[in-house]
VEXLO-222968 format. One record per residue (C-alpha): chain; residue number from 1; x, y, z. Coordinates in nm, 4 decimals, decimal comma. Layout:
N
+--------+-----+----------+----------+----------+
! chaine ! num !        X !        Y !        Z !
+--------+-----+----------+----------+----------+
!      A ! NUM !        X !        Y !        Z !
...
+--------+-----+----------+----------+----------+
REM end
This chain:
274
+--------+-----+----------+----------+----------+
! chaine ! num !        X !        Y !        Z !
+--------+-----+----------+----------+----------+
!      A !   1 ! -16,1245 !  12,2730 !  21,8265 !
!      A !   2 ! -15,8467 !  12,3230 !  21,5593 !
!      A !   3 ! -15,9662 !  12,6143 !  21,4628 !
!      A !   4 ! -15,9435 !  12,7548 !  21,8495 !
!      A !   5 ! -15,6483 !  12,6444 !  21,8263 !
!      A !   6 ! -15,5023 !  12,7875 !  21,5292 !
!      A !   7 ! -15,6748 !  13,1238 !  21,6806 !
!      A !   8 ! -15,4846 !  13,0858 !  22,0211 !
!      A !   9 ! -15,1491 !  13,0354 !  21,8166 !
!      A !  10 ! -15,2055 !  13,3404 !  21,6000 !
!      A !  11 ! -15,2969 !  13,5328 !  21,9563 !
!      A !  12 ! -14,9743 !  13,4081 !  22,0906 !
!      A !  13 ! -14,7610 !  13,5284 !  21,7646 !
!      A !  14 ! -14,9407 !  13,9109 !  21,7370 !
!      A !  15 ! -14,8229 !  13,9271 !  22,1025 !
!      A !  16 ! -14,4621 !  13,7964 !  22,0480 !
!      A !  17 ! -14,4302 !  14,0722 !  21,7330 !
!      A !  18 ! -14,5611 !  14,3398 !  21,9679 !
!      A !  19 ! -14,2578 !  14,2183 !  22,2232 !
!      A !  20 ! -13,9788 !  14,2473 !  22,0190 !
!      A !  21 ! -13,6702 !  14,3886 !  22,1348 !
!      A !  22 ! -13,5414 !  14,7294 !  22,1292 !
!      A !  23 ! -13,2383 !  14,7005 !  21,9739 !
!      A !  24 ! -13,4795 !  14,5537 !  21,6726 !
!      A !  25 ! -13,6460 !  14,8510 !  21,5975 !
!      A !  26 ! -13,3067 !  15,0158 !  21,6154 !
!      A !  27 ! -13,1981 !  14,8336 !  21,3494 !
!      A !  28 ! -13,5313 !  14,8715 !  21,1360 !
!      A !  29 ! -13,4972 !  15,2649 !  21,1873 !
!      A !  30 ! -13,1643 !  15,1995 !  21,0579 !
!      A !  31 ! -13,2580 !  14,9929 !  20,7446 !
!      A !  32 ! -13,5617 !  15,2722 !  20,6857 !
!      A !  33 ! -13,2914 !  15,5151 !  20,6721 !
!      A !  34 ! -13,0602 !  15,3826 !  20,4453 !
!      A !  35 ! -13,2904 !  15,2315 !  20,2056 !
!      A !  36 ! -13,4200 !  15,5999 !  20,1795 !
!      A !  37 ! -13,1489 !  15,6960 !  20,0609 !
!      A !  38 ! -13,0240 !  15,4052 !  19,7845 !
!      A !  39 ! -13,3697 !  15,3007 !  19,6632 !
!      A !  40 ! -13,4840 !  15,6805 !  19,5377 !
!      A !  41 ! -13,1535 !  15,7366 !  19,3780 !
!      A !  42 ! -13,2332 !  15,4664 !  19,1581 !
!      A !  43 ! -13,5552 !  15,6668 !  19,0541 !
!      A !  44 ! -13,4051 !  15,9789 !  18,9832 !
!      A !  45 ! -13,0215 !  15,8996 !  18,9238 !
!      A !  46 ! -13,0146 !  15,8674 !  18,5419 !
!      A !  47 ! -13,1974 !  16,2087 !  18,5175 !
!      A !  48 ! -12,9555 !  16,3517 !  18,7612 !
!      A !  49 ! -12,6794 !  16,2136 !  18,5693 !
!      A !  50 ! -12,8267 !  16,3597 !  18,2180 !
!      A !  51 ! -12,8322 !  16,7345 !  18,3669 !
!      A !  52 ! -12,5509 !  16,7166 !  18,5916 !
!      A !  53 ! -12,3115 !  16,5689 !  18,3379 !
!      A !  54 ! -12,4542 !  16,6084 !  18,0632 !
!      A !  55 ! -12,4757 !  16,2588 !  17,9502 !
!      A !  56 ! -12,6969 !  16,0982 !  17,7390 !
!      A !  57 ! -13,0104 !  15,8588 !  17,8571 !
!      A !  58 ! -12,8174 !  15,5343 !  17,7957 !
!      A !  59 ! -12,5011 !  15,6153 !  17,8800 !
!      A !  60 ! -12,6994 !  15,7187 !  18,1900 !
!      A !  61 ! -12,8913 !  15,4102 !  18,2708 !
!      A !  62 ! -12,5778 !  15,1971 !  18,1940 !
!      A !  63 ! -12,4052 !  15,3843 !  18,4736 !
!      A !  64 ! -12,6684 !  15,3401 !  18,7202 !
!      A !  65 ! -12,5961 !  14,9273 !  18,6624 !
!      A !  66 ! -12,2363 !  14,9845 !  18,7901 !
!      A !  67 ! -12,3490 !  14,9770 !  19,1071 !
!      A !  68 ! -12,5568 !  14,6128 !  19,0974 !
!      A !  69 ! -12,2937 !  14,4613 !  18,8925 !
!      A !  70 ! -12,0889 !  14,5494 !  19,1717 !
!      A !  71 ! -12,2455 !  14,3630 !  19,3907 !
!      A !  72 ! -12,3437 !  14,0520 !  19,1952 !
!      A !  73 ! -11,9677 !  14,0091 !  19,2079 !
!      A !  74 ! -11,8667 !  14,1225 !  19,5550 !
!      A !  75 ! -12,1804 !  13,9870 !  19,7363 !
!      A !  76 ! -12,1010 !  13,6154 !  19,7562 !
!      A !  77 ! -11,7410 !  13,7506 !  19,8873 !
!      A !  78 ! -11,8369 !  13,9756 !  20,1296 !
!      A !  79 ! -12,1385 !  13,7013 !  20,2521 !
!      A !  80 ! -11,8898 !  13,4498 !  20,3345 !
!      A !  81 ! -11,6163 !  13,7136 !  20,5429 !
!      A !  82 ! -11,8928 !  13,8045 !  20,7097 !
!      A !  83 ! -12,0340 !  13,5100 !  20,8364 !
!      A !  84 ! -11,6802 !  13,5180 !  21,0409 !
!      A !  85 ! -11,6938 !  13,8498 !  21,1602 !
!      A !  86 ! -11,8571 !  13,9134 !  21,5477 !
!      A !  87 ! -12,1692 !  14,0868 !  21,5836 !
!      A !  88 ! -12,0547 !  14,3644 !  21,7585 !
!      A !  89 ! -11,8164 !  14,4513 !  21,4594 !
!      A !  90 ! -12,1171 !  14,3617 !  21,1862 !
!      A !  91 ! -12,3053 !  14,6404 !  21,3241 !
!      A !  92 ! -11,9207 !  14,8656 !  21,3212 !
!      A !  93 ! -11,8895 !  14,7987 !  20,9652 !
!      A !  94 ! -12,2668 !  14,8646 !  20,8731 !
!      A !  95 ! -12,1942 !  15,1926 !  21,0274 !
!      A !  96 ! -11,9045 !  15,2534 !  20,8442 !
!      A !  97 ! -12,0152 !  15,1720 !  20,5234 !
!      A !  98 ! -12,3024 !  15,3791 !  20,5875 !
!      A !  99 ! -12,1114 !  15,6793 !  20,6545 !
!      A ! 100 ! -11,9372 !  15,6177 !  20,3459 !
!      A ! 101 ! -12,2335 !  15,6381 !  20,1067 !
!      A ! 102 ! -12,2398 !  16,0442 !  20,2076 !
!      A ! 103 ! -11,9523 !  16,1642 !  20,0202 !
!      A ! 104 ! -12,0283 !  15,9425 !  19,7093 !
!      A ! 105 ! -12,3913 !  16,1489 !  19,7038 !
!      A ! 106 ! -12,2354 !  16,4712 !  19,8119 !
!      A ! 107 ! -11,9521 !  16,4337 !  19,5363 !
!      A ! 108 ! -12,2739 !  16,4106 !  19,2750 !
!      A ! 109 ! -12,4025 !  16,7307 !  19,4365 !
!      A ! 110 ! -12,1174 !  16,9373 !  19,4161 !
!      A ! 111 ! -11,8227 !  16,8023 !  19,1568 !
!      A ! 112 ! -11,8691 !  16,8066 !  18,7774 !
!      A ! 113 ! -11,5595 !  16,6527 !  18,6539 !
!      A ! 114 ! -11,6504 !  16,3836 !  18,4495 !
!      A ! 115 ! -11,4901 !  16,1205 !  18,5905 !
!      A ! 116 ! -11,7048 !  16,1841 !  18,9306 !
!      A ! 117 ! -12,0164 !  15,9539 !  18,8865 !
!      A ! 118 ! -11,7947 !  15,6826 !  18,7350 !
!      A ! 119 ! -11,5986 !  15,6732 !  19,0812 !
!      A ! 120 ! -11,8982 !  15,7439 !  19,2483 !
!      A ! 121 ! -12,0921 !  15,4448 !  19,1008 !
!      A ! 122 ! -11,7937 !  15,1948 !  19,1531 !
!      A ! 123 ! -11,7651 !  15,3043 !  19,5289 !
!      A ! 124 ! -12,1438 !  15,3091 !  19,5989 !
!      A ! 125 ! -12,1321 !  14,9034 !  19,4560 !
!      A ! 126 ! -11,8776 !  14,8061 !  19,7098 !
!      A ! 127 ! -12,0227 !  15,0298 !  20,0083 !
!      A ! 128 ! -12,3693 !  14,9025 !  19,9327 !
!      A ! 129 ! -12,3340 !  14,5352 !  19,8954 !
!      A ! 130 ! -12,1191 !  14,5531 !  20,2449 !
!      A ! 131 ! -12,3789 !  14,6808 !  20,3744 !
!      A ! 132 ! -12,6969 !  14,5075 !  20,2428 !
!      A ! 133 ! -12,4536 !  14,1470 !  20,3305 !
!      A ! 134 ! -12,4480 !  14,2638 !  20,6665 !
!      A ! 135 ! -12,7537 !  14,4150 !  20,7196 !
!      A ! 136 ! -12,9765 !  14,1183 !  20,6157 !
!      A ! 137 ! -12,7889 !  13,8786 !  20,8110 !
!      A ! 138 ! -12,8001 !  14,0409 !  21,1124 !
!      A ! 139 ! -13,2089 !  13,9811 !  21,1613 !
!      A ! 140 ! -13,2537 !  13,6795 !  21,3260 !
!      A ! 141 ! -12,9755 !  13,8325 !  21,5664 !
!      A ! 142 ! -13,2297 !  14,1011 !  21,6873 !
!      A ! 143 ! -13,5337 !  13,9033 !  21,7615 !
!      A ! 144 ! -13,5892 !  13,6422 !  22,0687 !
!      A ! 145 ! -13,6660 !  13,3752 !  21,9524 !
!      A ! 146 ! -13,7615 !  13,1913 !  21,6604 !
!      A ! 147 ! -14,0866 !  13,2477 !  21,6284 !
!      A ! 148 ! -14,0304 !  13,6146 !  21,5823 !
!      A ! 149 ! -13,8452 !  13,6428 !  21,2261 !
!      A ! 150 ! -14,1353 !  13,5886 !  20,9858 !
!      A ! 151 ! -14,3044 !  13,8977 !  21,1543 !
!      A ! 152 ! -13,9420 !  14,0931 !  21,1234 !
!      A ! 153 ! -13,8521 !  14,0220 !  20,8438 !
!      A ! 154 ! -14,2315 !  14,1239 !  20,7304 !
!      A ! 155 ! -14,1682 !  14,4421 !  20,9183 !
!      A ! 156 ! -13,7863 !  14,5327 !  20,7753 !
!      A ! 157 ! -13,9793 !  14,4907 !  20,3866 !
!      A ! 158 ! -14,2159 !  14,6892 !  20,5207 !
!      A ! 159 ! -14,0014 !  14,9828 !  20,6160 !
!      A ! 160 ! -13,7428 !  14,9642 !  20,3431 !
!      A ! 161 ! -14,0220 !  15,0081 !  20,0955 !
!      A ! 162 ! -14,2167 !  15,2333 !  20,3052 !
!      A ! 163 ! -13,9680 !  15,4658 !  20,3459 !
!      A ! 164 ! -13,8523 !  15,5013 !  19,9628 !
!      A ! 165 ! -14,1686 !  15,5858 !  19,8727 !
!      A ! 166 ! -14,2230 !  15,8715 !  20,1319 !
!      A ! 167 ! -13,8780 !  16,0130 !  20,0288 !
!      A ! 168 ! -13,9618 !  15,9421 !  19,6547 !
!      A ! 169 ! -14,3251 !  16,1808 !  19,6809 !
!      A ! 170 ! -14,1342 !  16,4433 !  19,8538 !
!      A ! 171 ! -13,8176 !  16,4098 !  19,5435 !
!      A ! 172 ! -14,1127 !  16,4878 !  19,3172 !
!      A ! 173 ! -14,3008 !  16,7655 !  19,5166 !
!      A ! 174 ! -13,9213 !  16,9540 !  19,5231 !
!      A ! 175 ! -13,8232 !  16,8854 !  19,1711 !
!      A ! 176 ! -14,1514 !  17,0626 !  19,0623 !
!      A ! 177 ! -14,1447 !  17,3223 !  19,2780 !
!      A ! 178 ! -13,7661 !  17,3783 !  19,3042 !
!      A ! 179 ! -13,6495 !  17,2773 !  18,9680 !
!      A ! 180 ! -13,2947 !  17,5067 !  18,9485 !
!      A ! 181 ! -13,1455 !  17,3606 !  19,2518 !
!      A ! 182 ! -13,3375 !  17,0762 !  19,2973 !
!      A ! 183 ! -13,0621 !  16,7384 !  19,2121 !
!      A ! 184 ! -12,8203 !  16,9484 !  19,4680 !
!      A ! 185 ! -13,1137 !  16,9529 !  19,7508 !
!      A ! 186 ! -13,1957 !  16,5766 !  19,6329 !
!      A ! 187 ! -12,8574 !  16,4419 !  19,6349 !
!      A ! 188 ! -12,7516 !  16,6440 !  19,9777 !
!      A ! 189 ! -13,0821 !  16,4833 !  20,1491 !
!      A ! 190 ! -12,9765 !  16,1532 !  20,0665 !
!      A ! 191 ! -12,6148 !  16,2024 !  20,2215 !
!      A ! 192 ! -12,8146 !  16,2828 !  20,5385 !
!      A ! 193 ! -13,0122 !  15,9869 !  20,5287 !
!      A ! 194 ! -12,6569 !  15,7439 !  20,5002 !
!      A ! 195 ! -12,5291 !  15,9623 !  20,7540 !
!      A ! 196 ! -12,8804 !  15,9088 !  21,0148 !
!      A ! 197 ! -12,8055 !  15,5617 !  20,9601 !
!      A ! 198 ! -12,4363 !  15,5288 !  21,0389 !
!      A ! 199 ! -12,5471 !  15,7708 !  21,3693 !
!      A ! 200 ! -12,8202 !  15,4687 !  21,4767 !
!      A ! 201 ! -12,5113 !  15,2243 !  21,4311 !
!      A ! 202 ! -12,3571 !  15,4010 !  21,7166 !
!      A ! 203 ! -12,6316 !  15,3123 !  22,0279 !
!      A ! 204 ! -12,7006 !  14,9620 !  21,8750 !
!      A ! 205 ! -12,3286 !  14,8880 !  21,8805 !
!      A ! 206 ! -12,3778 !  14,9587 !  22,2622 !
!      A ! 207 ! -12,6204 !  14,6927 !  22,2970 !
!      A ! 208 ! -12,4319 !  14,3843 !  22,1615 !
!      A ! 209 ! -12,3597 !  14,1819 !  22,4808 !
!      A ! 210 ! -12,0440 !  13,9406 !  22,3680 !
!      A ! 211 ! -11,8494 !  14,1516 !  22,1744 !
!      A ! 212 ! -11,6433 !  13,8729 !  22,0690 !
!      A ! 213 ! -11,9561 !  13,6429 !  21,9304 !
!      A ! 214 ! -11,8920 !  13,5156 !  21,6844 !
!      A ! 215 ! -12,1718 !  13,4701 !  21,4154 !
!      A ! 216 ! -12,0112 !  13,0646 !  21,2579 !
!      A ! 217 ! -12,2537 !  12,7775 !  21,3900 !
!      A ! 218 ! -12,1782 !  12,6127 !  21,7121 !
!      A ! 219 ! -12,2070 !  12,2875 !  21,8072 !
!      A ! 220 ! -12,5978 !  12,2001 !  21,9431 !
!      A ! 221 ! -12,6921 !  11,9719 !  22,2514 !
!      A ! 222 ! -13,0190 !  11,7790 !  22,3116 !
!      A ! 223 ! -12,9887 !  11,7146 !  22,6372 !
!      A ! 224 ! -13,1958 !  11,6111 !  22,9553 !
!      A ! 225 ! -13,1713 !  11,8470 !  23,2538 !
!      A ! 226 ! -12,9792 !  11,5485 !  23,4696 !
!      A ! 227 ! -12,7514 !  11,5384 !  23,1854 !
!      A ! 228 ! -12,6824 !  11,8843 !  23,0675 !
!      A ! 229 ! -12,4244 !  12,0355 !  23,3094 !
!      A ! 230 ! -12,1744 !  11,7378 !  23,2221 !
!      A ! 231 ! -12,2106 !  11,7804 !  22,8807 !
!      A ! 232 ! -12,1756 !  12,1179 !  22,8575 !
!      A ! 233 ! -11,8834 !  12,1054 !  23,0801 !
!      A ! 234 ! -11,7008 !  11,8316 !  22,8441 !
!      A ! 235 ! -11,7891 !  12,0918 !  22,5225 !
!      A ! 236 ! -11,6403 !  12,3184 !  22,7001 !
!      A ! 237 ! -11,3077 !  12,1611 !  22,8395 !
!      A ! 238 ! -11,3059 !  12,0421 !  22,4690 !
!      A ! 239 ! -11,3425 !  11,6836 !  22,5227 !
!      A ! 240 ! -11,6606 !  11,5071 !  22,3176 !
!      A ! 241 ! -11,9948 !  11,5239 !  22,4623 !
!      A ! 242 ! -12,2370 !  11,3076 !  22,5365 !
!      A ! 243 ! -12,3685 !  11,0456 !  22,2788 !
!      A ! 244 ! -12,7232 !  11,2825 !  22,1782 !
!      A ! 245 ! -12,5328 !  11,5389 !  22,0280 !
!      A ! 246 ! -12,6982 !  11,5963 !  21,7242 !
!      A ! 247 ! -12,8017 !  11,8524 !  21,4536 !
!      A ! 248 ! -13,1623 !  11,9483 !  21,5207 !
!      A ! 249 ! -13,4383 !  11,8723 !  21,3018 !
!      A ! 250 ! -13,7157 !  12,0873 !  21,5068 !
!      A ! 251 ! -13,7532 !  12,4200 !  21,6386 !
!      A ! 252 ! -13,8316 !  12,2445 !  21,9818 !
!      A ! 253 ! -13,5514 !  11,9860 !  21,9636 !
!      A ! 254 ! -13,2760 !  12,2768 !  21,9632 !
!      A ! 255 ! -13,1654 !  12,4690 !  22,2655 !
!      A ! 256 ! -12,8030 !  12,6712 !  22,1808 !
!      A ! 257 ! -12,5214 !  12,7338 !  22,4090 !
!      A ! 258 ! -12,5710 !  13,0414 !  22,6330 !
!      A ! 259 ! -12,9354 !  13,0194 !  22,5630 !
!      A ! 260 ! -13,0402 !  12,7607 !  22,8328 !
!      A ! 261 ! -13,4494 !  12,6856 !  22,8152 !
!      A ! 262 ! -13,5153 !  12,8744 !  22,4832 !
!      A ! 263 ! -13,6230 !  12,7077 !  22,1581 !
!      A ! 264 ! -13,4604 !  12,8116 !  21,8611 !
!      A ! 265 ! -13,5344 !  12,7860 !  21,4807 !
!      A ! 266 ! -13,1880 !  12,8533 !  21,3281 !
!      A ! 267 ! -12,8544 !  12,7097 !  21,3702 !
!      A ! 268 ! -12,6846 !  13,0016 !  21,4139 !
!      A ! 269 ! -12,7001 !  13,2258 !  21,7191 !
!      A ! 270 ! -12,6605 !  13,5740 !  21,8960 !
!      A ! 271 ! -12,6257 !  13,8386 !  22,1408 !
!      A ! 272 ! -12,9801 !  13,9167 !  22,1625 !
!      A ! 273 ! -13,0811 !  13,4895 !  22,1634 !
!      A ! 274 ! -13,1880 !  13,2814 !  21,8375 !
+--------+-----+----------+----------+----------+
REM end
């Protein structure tokens, strides 16, 4: 009996996974495009910097640490700021950050001044820190309910690794056959990936229902059906609500404002559900 129950639960979760909302698939696609630009650069960037800017191996490798160091320093602060930005504006800023990747990679392909890679790596760290904080902070916003968060993260993990893997294979073929222009072509192709990511943010922002909705935690209420109307009215007018107001301890115990009759597994809420 327990085995049958587990099987039914597994089947239910498979159905949930197949019904992920359309915005999620757009979100997954733009994440694949962005990571297909950033991750391969870490694999081939050192060699490109050595060849284009006559750097020794240790200098080029150390320079590639600059974006990671920038992310480590600015990441927590940017994440704190992102928590107070509306979902709509998050998508817009994510698109702007992705758009800024393009001139960074293009400058490495087209400019030969010795200072270029230093400026480019610093800028890459700042823009990637912004993009990364917003991108992963939106996972729960594009799921219909709490049962889909795990499979959503799994699909995202697959996409942000599959895209770079395929691109690295293509880069290997390119460098083997077109050695003279391979570095410039690779960098311009990485720029194109970031432009695709930025372009996908435009239709995605149009699917955000409430453009003023903020991501900060709102009061969560546990109400009987008969009490829901009065207590929600009290919340809206700024008065204290029912004494039953409490933070949820289980996913089935919570219901968020504006999402009646939906079970939630997170204390934050977004335009696309819990």
